[in-house]
C-alpha positions as CSV (number, residue, x, y, z in Angstrom):
1,M,-5.0,11.6,41.5
2,I,-6.7,9.1,39.5
3,D,-5.1,8.1,35.9
4,A,-8.1,8.4,33.6
5,S,-6.0,6.2,30.8
6,K,-5.6,3.2,33.1
7,L,-10.1,3.0,33.3
8,C,-10.8,3.6,30.0
9,P,-8.6,3.8,26.6
10,W,-6.9,7.1,25.4
11,L,-7.8,7.7,21.5
12,R,-5.4,9.8,20.3
13,R,-4.9,10.7,16.3
14,I,-1.1,8.8,14.9
15,Q,1.2,11.1,13.8
16,S,4.0,10.2,12.5
17,A,5.2,6.4,10.4
18,E,6.7,5.0,13.6
19,D,3.0,5.7,15.1
20,L,1.6,3.6,12.2
21,L,4.0,0.8,12.5
22,R,3.6,0.2,16.2
23,V,-0.3,-0.4,15.8
24,Q,0.6,-2.7,12.3
25,Q,3.0,-4.4,15.0
26,A,0.1,-5.1,17.9
27,A,-2.4,-5.9,15.9
28,A,-0.1,-8.3,13.8
29,K,0.5,-9.7,17.4
30,D,-2.8,-10.2,18.3
31,G,-3.2,-12.9,16.1
32,T,-6.9,-12.8,15.5
33,G,-7.0,-11.8,12.2
34,H,-8.0,-8.8,12.5
35,S,-7.3,-6.1,9.9
36,V,-6.1,-2.9,10.6
37,L,-7.1,-0.7,7.5
38,A,-6.1,2.7,6.7
39,P,-5.8,3.5,10.6
40,T,-5.9,7.5,11.7
41,H,-5.9,7.2,15.9
42,V,-4.8,4.6,18.2
43,L,-6.0,3.7,21.1
44,E,-3.8,3.6,23.9
45,R,-4.3,2.5,27.6
46,G,-1.7,3.2,30.4
47,D,1.3,3.7,29.7
48,R,1.2,3.8,25.9
49,V,0.5,0.0,25.8
50,I,-2.1,-0.2,22.4
51,V,-5.1,-1.6,22.6
52,G,-6.6,-0.8,19.4
53,A,-6.6,1.4,16.9
54,A,-9.7,3.6,14.7
55,S,-9.9,4.3,10.9
56,I,-12.1,7.7,11.1
57,N,-12.8,8.8,7.5
58,A,-9.9,7.7,6.0
59,V,-11.0,5.4,3.5
60,T,-12.9,6.7,1.1
61,V,-15.5,4.6,-1.5
62,L,-14.4,4.4,-5.1
63,H,-17.5,3.3,-7.1
64,A,-17.5,3.5,-11.1
65,W,-19.4,2.1,-13.7
66,F,-17.2,1.4,-16.8
67,H,-20.1,0.0,-20.3
68,T,-19.5,-3.5,-21.0
69,H,-18.9,-2.8,-24.8
70,E,-17.2,0.9,-25.0
71,M,-14.8,0.8,-22.8
72,R,-11.6,-0.8,-23.8
73,P,-8.6,-2.1,-21.2
74,R,-6.8,1.0,-22.0
75,D,-9.8,3.1,-21.8
76,T,-10.3,1.4,-17.8
77,A,-6.9,1.4,-16.7
78,C,-6.7,5.6,-18.0
79,S,-9.7,5.9,-16.6
80,I,-9.2,4.5,-13.3
81,N,-5.7,6.2,-13.2
82,Q,-7.3,9.8,-13.3
83,M,-9.9,8.7,-10.5
84,E,-6.9,7.6,-8.1
85,N,-5.0,10.9,-9.1
86,V,-8.3,12.7,-8.4
87,A,-8.5,11.1,-4.8
88,A,-5.0,11.9,-4.3
89,N,-5.4,15.2,-5.4
90,L,-8.3,15.5,-2.2
91,G,-5.6,13.7,0.4
92,I,-7.3,10.9,0.2
93,R,-4.7,8.1,1.3
94,H,-6.8,4.9,0.7
95,V,-9.7,3.8,-1.2
96,L,-12.3,0.6,-1.2
97,V,-13.7,-0.8,-4.4
98,P,-16.8,-2.9,-4.7
99,C,-16.7,-4.9,-7.6
100,G,-19.3,-6.8,-8.7
101,T,-18.5,-11.0,-7.9
102,T,-18.9,-11.3,-12.0
103,S,-17.8,-8.0,-13.9
104,P,-14.9,-8.2,-16.0
105,I,-12.7,-5.5,-14.2
106,R,-12.3,-8.1,-11.6
107,D,-9.4,-10.2,-12.4
108,V,-7.4,-6.9,-13.2
109,L,-8.0,-4.9,-10.3
110,P,-4.4,-6.4,-8.6
111,H,-2.8,-5.9,-11.8
112,F,-3.4,-2.0,-10.5
113,Q,-1.9,-3.1,-6.7
114,Y,-5.9,-3.4,-5.8
115,A,-5.7,-6.2,-3.1
116,K,-9.2,-7.6,-1.6
117,A,-9.9,-6.7,1.5
118,D,-11.2,-9.9,2.9
119,G,-13.6,-9.5,5.7
120,F,-16.5,-6.9,4.0
121,N,-17.8,-9.5,1.8
122,K,-20.8,-11.0,3.6
123,A,-23.8,-10.7,1.1
124,G,-21.6,-12.5,-1.5
125,L,-22.9,-10.2,-3.9
126,F,-19.5,-7.9,-4.7
127,E,-15.8,-7.8,-3.2
128,W,-14.1,-5.1,-1.7
129,W,-10.8,-4.1,-3.0
130,H,-8.4,-1.9,-1.5
131,K,-5.9,0.4,-2.1
132,A,-3.4,2.8,-0.8
133,I,-3.3,5.8,-3.3
134,R,-0.7,7.7,-0.6
135,D,1.1,6.7,2.1
136,F,1.4,8.2,5.7
């Protein structure tokens, strides 16, 4: 009988923190600078050799508009916290935030534990910022 997993990588759901760690380690070993953003599935070939990962409907885009003159810094912090809580209550684990390169909020995103999601900014008009709201 032919083992189909040796012909084509097999996609399966990541089921544990150990699975997630294995994916992250395999991506880091690859050494090509590819990111693994919120993987939900692992691609394995043969005897559980990881050859890739996929994030299927795991990352939500959180886009907001804040009035330039009416929103105070505290208002911004409170509003971001509320949006993250709504997302977490919906079971969302990760969010991507598109932020204009001239936006005043751009400089405060790192204070809210957002990190630049490099590799997404091809147009140059905005940057993507990522945050894990919940762990695995």
